[in-house]
C-alpha positions as CSV (number, residue, x, y, z in Angstrom):
1,M,44.8,45.7,71.7
2,F,41.5,43.8,71.4
3,Q,41.3,41.7,68.2
4,L,38.1,40.3,66.7
5,D,38.3,37.4,64.2
6,I,36.2,37.1,61.1
7,Y,33.2,35.7,63.0
8,G,33.4,38.4,65.7
9,T,33.7,41.0,63.0
10,L,30.6,39.7,61.2
11,V,28.6,39.7,64.4
12,A,29.7,43.3,65.1
13,A,28.7,44.3,61.6
14,T,25.2,42.9,62.0
15,L,24.9,44.7,65.4
16,V,26.0,47.9,63.7
17,L,23.2,47.6,61.1
18,L,20.6,46.8,63.8
19,L,21.7,49.7,65.9
20,G,21.7,52.0,62.9
21,R,18.2,51.0,62.1
22,Q,17.0,51.6,65.6
23,C,18.8,55.0,65.7
24,V,17.2,56.1,62.5
25,Q,13.7,55.0,63.6
26,K,13.9,56.4,67.1
27,I,15.9,59.7,66.5
28,P,13.7,62.1,64.5
29,L,16.7,64.2,63.4
30,L,18.3,61.2,61.6
31,Q,15.0,60.2,60.1
32,R,14.3,63.7,59.0
33,Y,17.6,64.1,57.1
34,A,17.5,60.5,55.7
35,I,20.9,59.4,57.2
36,P,21.7,55.9,55.9
37,E,21.4,53.2,58.6
38,P,24.9,51.8,58.1
39,I,26.3,55.3,58.3
40,A,24.4,56.0,61.6
41,G,25.3,52.7,63.2
42,G,28.9,52.5,61.9
43,L,29.7,56.1,62.9
44,L,28.3,55.5,66.4
45,F,30.5,52.4,66.8
46,A,33.5,54.3,65.5
47,L,32.9,57.2,68.0
48,L,32.6,54.6,70.8
49,F,35.9,53.1,69.9
50,L,37.4,56.6,69.6
51,L,36.3,57.3,73.2
52,I,37.7,54.0,74.4
53,H,41.0,54.7,72.7
54,Q,41.3,58.2,74.0
55,T,40.4,57.2,77.6
56,T,42.2,53.8,78.0
57,G,44.6,53.7,75.1
58,M,43.1,50.4,74.0
59,E,42.5,49.8,70.3
60,T,40.0,47.4,68.7
61,R,41.0,45.7,65.6
62,F,38.7,43.9,63.2
63,D,39.3,41.2,60.6
64,T,38.3,43.1,57.5
65,S,39.0,40.2,55.0
66,L,35.3,40.1,54.2
67,R,35.2,43.8,53.2
68,D,36.6,43.5,49.7
69,P,34.5,40.4,48.7
70,L,31.4,42.2,50.0
71,M,32.2,45.3,48.0
72,L,32.8,43.2,44.8
73,T,29.6,41.3,45.4
74,F,27.7,44.7,45.5
75,F,29.3,45.8,42.2
76,A,28.5,42.5,40.6
77,S,24.9,42.9,41.6
78,I,24.9,46.4,40.1
79,G,26.2,44.9,36.8
80,L,23.8,42.0,36.8
81,N,20.9,44.4,37.2
82,A,22.1,46.8,34.5
83,N,20.0,46.7,31.3
84,L,21.9,48.0,28.3
85,A,18.7,49.1,26.5
86,S,17.7,51.2,29.6
87,L,21.2,52.6,29.7
88,K,21.0,53.6,26.1
89,A,17.6,55.3,26.7
90,G,19.2,57.3,29.5
91,G,22.3,58.2,27.5
92,R,21.7,61.9,27.5
93,V,21.2,62.0,31.2
94,L,24.3,59.9,31.6
95,V,26.4,62.3,29.6
96,K,25.1,65.3,31.5
97,F,26.0,63.7,34.8
98,I,29.5,62.8,33.6
99,V,30.0,66.5,32.7
100,V,28.8,67.5,36.2
101,V,31.2,65.0,37.8
102,I,34.1,66.3,35.7
103,G,33.3,69.8,36.8
104,L,33.5,68.8,40.5
105,L,36.8,67.0,40.0
106,L,38.3,70.1,38.4
107,L,37.0,72.3,41.2
108,Q,38.2,69.9,43.9
109,N,41.6,70.0,42.3
110,M,41.8,73.8,42.1
111,V,40.6,74.2,45.7
112,G,43.0,71.6,47.1
113,I,46.1,72.9,45.3
114,G,45.2,76.5,45.8
115,M,44.5,76.2,49.5
116,A,47.6,74.1,50.0
117,K,49.7,76.8,48.4
118,M,48.0,79.5,50.3
119,L,48.5,77.7,53.6
120,G,52.2,76.9,52.9
121,L,51.8,73.2,52.4
122,E,53.3,71.0,49.7
123,P,51.2,71.2,46.5
124,L,51.1,67.4,46.5
125,M,49.1,67.7,49.7
126,G,46.5,69.7,47.8
127,L,46.1,66.8,45.4
128,L,45.8,64.3,48.4
129,V,43.1,66.5,50.0
130,G,41.3,66.8,46.8
131,V,40.4,64.5,43.9
132,I,42.7,61.7,45.0
133,T,41.1,60.8,48.3
134,L,37.7,62.5,48.2
135,S,36.4,61.5,44.7
136,G,38.9,58.7,44.6
137,G,38.4,57.1,48.0
138,H,40.7,54.8,50.0
139,G,41.8,52.7,47.0
140,T,42.9,55.6,44.8
141,G,44.4,57.3,47.9
142,A,46.5,54.2,48.7
143,A,47.7,53.9,45.1
144,W,48.7,57.5,44.5
145,S,50.2,58.0,48.0
146,S,52.6,55.2,47.3
147,V,53.6,57.0,44.1
148,F,54.1,60.2,46.0
149,V,56.3,58.4,48.6
150,E,58.5,56.7,45.9
151,N,58.7,59.4,43.3
152,Y,58.4,62.7,45.3
153,G,59.7,61.7,48.7
154,L,56.5,62.7,50.5
155,S,57.1,60.4,53.5
156,N,53.7,60.8,55.3
157,A,51.5,60.6,52.1
158,T,49.9,57.3,52.9
159,E,48.8,58.3,56.4
160,V,47.4,61.6,55.1
161,A,45.6,59.9,52.3
162,M,43.9,57.3,54.5
163,A,42.9,60.0,57.0
164,C,41.4,62.2,54.3
165,A,39.6,59.3,52.7
166,T,38.1,58.5,56.1
167,F,37.0,62.0,56.6
168,G,35.3,62.0,53.2
169,L,33.6,58.7,53.7
170,V,31.9,59.9,56.9
171,L,31.0,63.4,55.6
172,G,29.8,62.0,52.3
173,G,27.2,60.0,54.1
174,L,26.2,62.8,56.5
175,I,25.6,65.8,54.2
176,A,23.7,64.0,51.4
177,G,20.4,63.7,53.5
178,P,20.2,67.4,54.4
179,V,21.1,68.4,50.9
180,A,18.5,66.1,49.2
181,L,15.8,67.1,51.7
182,Y,16.3,70.8,50.9
183,L,16.2,70.1,47.2
184,I,13.2,67.8,47.3
185,K,11.2,70.5,49.1
186,H,11.9,72.8,46.2
187,S,11.4,70.2,43.5
188,A,8.4,69.7,41.2
189,A,7.4,66.5,43.1
190,P,8.1,67.1,46.8
191,N,6.1,64.0,47.9
192,G,7.8,61.6,45.5
193,R,7.2,60.5,42.0
194,P,3.9,59.0,40.6
195,E,5.7,55.7,40.1
196,D,5.8,55.2,43.9
197,A,3.2,52.4,43.5
198,I,5.3,50.5,41.0
199,Q,7.1,47.5,42.6
200,P,10.8,48.5,42.7
201,T,13.0,46.2,40.6
202,T,16.5,47.2,41.8
203,F,17.8,49.1,44.8
204,E,15.3,52.0,45.3
205,K,13.5,50.4,48.3
206,P,15.8,47.9,50.0
207,Q,13.3,47.2,52.8
208,S,10.5,46.0,50.3
209,G,9.4,42.3,50.8
210,R,10.4,40.0,47.9
211,V,9.6,36.3,47.3
212,I,12.8,34.4,46.3
213,T,13.1,30.6,46.0
214,T,16.2,28.6,47.0
215,L,17.0,27.8,43.3
216,V,16.8,31.4,42.3
217,L,19.1,32.4,45.1
218,V,21.7,29.7,44.2
219,E,21.6,30.8,40.6
220,T,22.1,34.4,41.6
221,L,25.1,33.4,43.8
222,A,26.5,31.4,41.0
223,M,26.4,34.4,38.6
224,I,27.9,36.7,41.2
225,A,30.7,34.2,41.8
226,I,31.4,34.1,38.0
227,C,31.6,37.9,38.0
228,L,34.1,38.0,40.8
229,M,36.2,35.2,39.3
230,A,36.2,36.7,35.8
231,G,36.8,40.2,37.1
232,R,39.9,39.2,39.0
233,Y,41.2,37.2,36.0
234,I,40.7,40.2,33.7
235,M,42.5,42.5,36.2
236,G,45.4,40.1,36.2
237,L,45.6,40.1,32.4
238,L,45.5,43.9,32.2
239,A,47.8,44.6,35.2
240,G,50.5,47.2,34.2
241,S,48.8,48.0,30.9
242,L,47.1,51.3,29.8
243,F,43.7,49.7,30.6
244,E,44.5,48.8,34.2
245,L,41.6,49.8,36.5
246,P,40.4,48.8,40.0
247,V,39.0,45.2,40.1
248,F,35.5,46.3,40.9
249,V,35.2,48.0,37.5
250,Y,35.9,44.6,35.8
251,V,33.5,42.8,38.1
252,L,30.7,45.2,37.3
253,F,31.6,45.1,33.5
254,V,31.4,41.2,33.6
255,G,28.0,41.5,35.3
256,V,26.7,43.8,32.6
257,I,27.9,41.5,29.8
258,L,26.7,38.3,31.5
259,S,23.2,39.5,32.3
260,N,22.6,41.1,28.9
261,L,24.1,38.2,27.0
262,L,21.9,35.7,28.9
263,S,18.8,37.8,28.3
264,Y,19.6,38.4,24.6
265,T,20.1,34.7,23.9
266,G,17.0,33.7,25.9
267,F,19.0,31.2,27.8
268,Y,18.3,32.7,31.3
269,Q,16.5,35.8,32.7
270,V,18.3,37.3,35.7
271,F,15.9,37.6,38.6
272,A,16.4,41.2,39.6
273,H,14.8,40.9,43.0
274,A,17.2,38.2,44.1
275,V,20.2,40.1,42.7
276,S,19.1,43.3,44.5
277,I,18.6,41.4,47.8
278,V,22.2,40.0,47.7
279,G,23.5,43.3,46.6
280,N,21.8,45.2,49.4
281,V,23.0,42.8,52.1
282,S,26.5,43.0,50.7
283,L,26.3,46.8,50.6
284,S,25.1,47.1,54.2
285,L,27.6,44.7,55.6
286,F,30.5,46.4,53.6
287,L,29.6,49.9,54.9
288,A,29.1,48.5,58.5
289,I,32.6,46.9,58.5
290,A,34.2,49.9,56.8
291,L,32.7,52.4,59.2
292,M,33.0,50.6,62.5
293,S,36.7,49.9,61.7
294,L,37.5,53.5,61.1
295,R,40.4,54.8,63.2
296,L,38.9,58.2,63.9
297,W,41.8,59.2,66.0
298,E,43.9,59.3,62.8
299,L,42.0,62.4,61.8
300,A,43.6,64.1,64.8
301,S,47.0,63.6,63.1
302,L,45.9,66.0,60.3
303,A,47.3,69.5,60.8
304,L,44.8,72.3,61.1
305,P,45.6,73.6,57.6
306,M,44.6,70.2,56.1
307,L,41.5,70.0,58.2
308,A,40.6,73.5,56.9
309,I,41.0,72.3,53.3
310,L,38.8,69.2,54.0
311,L,36.1,71.4,55.5
312,V,36.1,73.7,52.5
313,Q,36.0,70.7,50.2
314,T,32.9,69.5,52.1
315,L,31.2,72.9,51.8
316,L,32.1,72.9,48.1
317,M,30.5,69.5,47.6
318,A,27.3,70.6,49.3
319,L,27.0,73.8,47.3
320,Y,27.9,72.1,44.1
321,A,25.2,69.5,44.6
322,I,22.6,72.2,45.2
323,F,23.6,74.8,42.6
324,V,25.1,72.7,39.9
325,T,24.2,69.0,40.0
326,Y,20.5,69.6,40.9
327,R,20.0,72.4,38.3
328,V,21.9,70.7,35.4
329,M,20.1,67.4,36.0
330,G,16.6,69.0,35.7
331,K,15.6,70.5,39.1
332,N,13.2,67.6,39.8
333,Y,13.0,64.7,42.2
334,D,15.4,62.6,40.1
335,A,17.8,65.5,40.2
336,A,17.6,65.7,44.0
337,V,18.3,61.9,44.3
338,L,21.2,62.3,41.9
339,A,22.6,65.2,44.0
340,A,22.5,62.9,47.1
341,G,24.3,60.3,45.2
342,H,26.9,62.8,44.0
343,C,27.6,63.8,47.6
344,G,28.6,60.2,48.1
345,L,30.7,60.0,44.9
346,G,32.4,63.4,45.5
347,L,33.4,62.8,49.1
348,G,33.3,59.0,49.7
349,A,32.8,56.2,47.2
350,T,30.1,54.5,45.1
351,P,28.7,52.4,48.0
352,T,28.2,55.5,50.0
353,A,26.4,57.1,47.0
354,I,24.1,54.1,46.7
355,A,23.4,54.1,50.5
356,N,22.6,57.9,50.3
357,M,20.1,57.4,47.5
358,Q,18.5,54.4,49.2
359,A,17.9,56.4,52.3
360,I,16.1,59.1,50.1
361,T,14.1,56.7,47.9
362,E,13.0,54.6,50.8
363,R,11.3,57.6,52.2
364,F,10.2,59.5,49.2
365,G,9.8,56.9,46.4
366,P,11.8,55.3,43.6
367,S,14.2,57.1,41.2
368,H,15.1,54.6,38.5
369,V,17.2,57.2,36.6
370,A,19.4,57.8,39.6
371,F,20.0,54.1,40.3
372,L,20.8,53.6,36.6
373,I,23.2,56.5,36.2
374,V,25.2,56.8,39.5
375,P,26.5,53.2,39.8
376,M,27.7,53.3,36.1
377,V,29.4,56.7,36.5
378,G,30.9,55.7,39.9
379,A,32.3,52.4,38.6
380,F,33.4,53.2,35.1
381,F,33.8,56.9,34.4
382,M,34.9,58.3,37.9
383,D,38.1,56.4,38.1
384,I,39.1,57.0,34.5
385,V,38.4,60.7,34.5
386,N,39.9,61.1,38.0
387,A,43.1,59.4,36.8
388,I,43.3,61.7,33.8
389,V,42.8,64.8,36.0
390,I,45.5,63.7,38.4
391,K,48.0,62.8,35.7
392,L,47.4,66.1,33.9
393,S,47.8,68.0,37.3
394,L,51.2,66.3,37.8
395,L,52.4,67.8,34.5
396,L,52.0,71.3,36.0
397,P,55.4,73.1,36.5
398,M,55.0,73.1,40.3
399,F,54.9,69.3,40.3
400,A,57.4,68.8,37.5
401,Q,60.0,70.6,39.7
402,L,59.3,68.2,42.6
403,G,59.9,65.2,40.4
């Protein structure tokens, strides 16, 4: 086994990002389908480590202790850049997207349980290869798999959950580009929106040049640190209660309250460019570490029936984004970007959704609506609605008998 410490892991992550950028710039297929740079580089590294593991048996381990802080920093930046007045203005669009998300959760649930039953698997496996790991991601998968082990005696639940979440993370970043490209060609503004010329203020164009002073950067880091500290404190207070949620939800919530409170009182105006720079760096490094540390050989441990369910779920996500998300959200450019983000939410996680949308908007132009709606839904509503769907599913007679 080859072990990299935290410094070696950070070096590898930066190399992943540089390699991903070169791949996207030099390979027309990746550029054409707007594959996110961290996804391209991270997956290439993961495939390289898979080849090494399969040929030599050697395994590369990374120090992933930076992964969670980077993810939380990203969510803090999303919260600090969230303007409640803008969110209120986009309320109708937000509600429509939440309804669309709920529809996918219910379909993923039905497909997972139905196919598991049809293929002779435990119905619990259908939940694992559905809303728990695909819309829920690694965190939700780890939490519910432990419940399945303790309460239902499903001994391999954790391994299955992590492998399924890994599959979803990769596919969620790969299908979004082709889906969005197809939709943009058929949208009312195939060459981007008229607001292309407006200086982006959040995450639409991460490569744009922005002037930031040392003082502004220090102030931004201080606010992000407050979000992380307060978010963890709130999580500790609410642990075990009805309002217990993943820590990133509290971090984002603190960011929203802090930035809007400072703005409302006139005490300080959050510098959106600095926040988005820190957020984009954190997002890129988080995805690089997450993807290059994927143990792709674990996917081989999935039985063929479970792989079949995962492939059907991927096809379901692509078709749902094209025929439901895009149409319900307005059949325009914003709807196409929202569909790309939904591919990330529905198969991977919120960071994947943001990376998908960045790859699209960097090429075709900003979509302020998408970057307003998707992070909020991914952080706040996705976990809450997903938990309700899972708990209601476990009340079905087939699961009650297992308990």
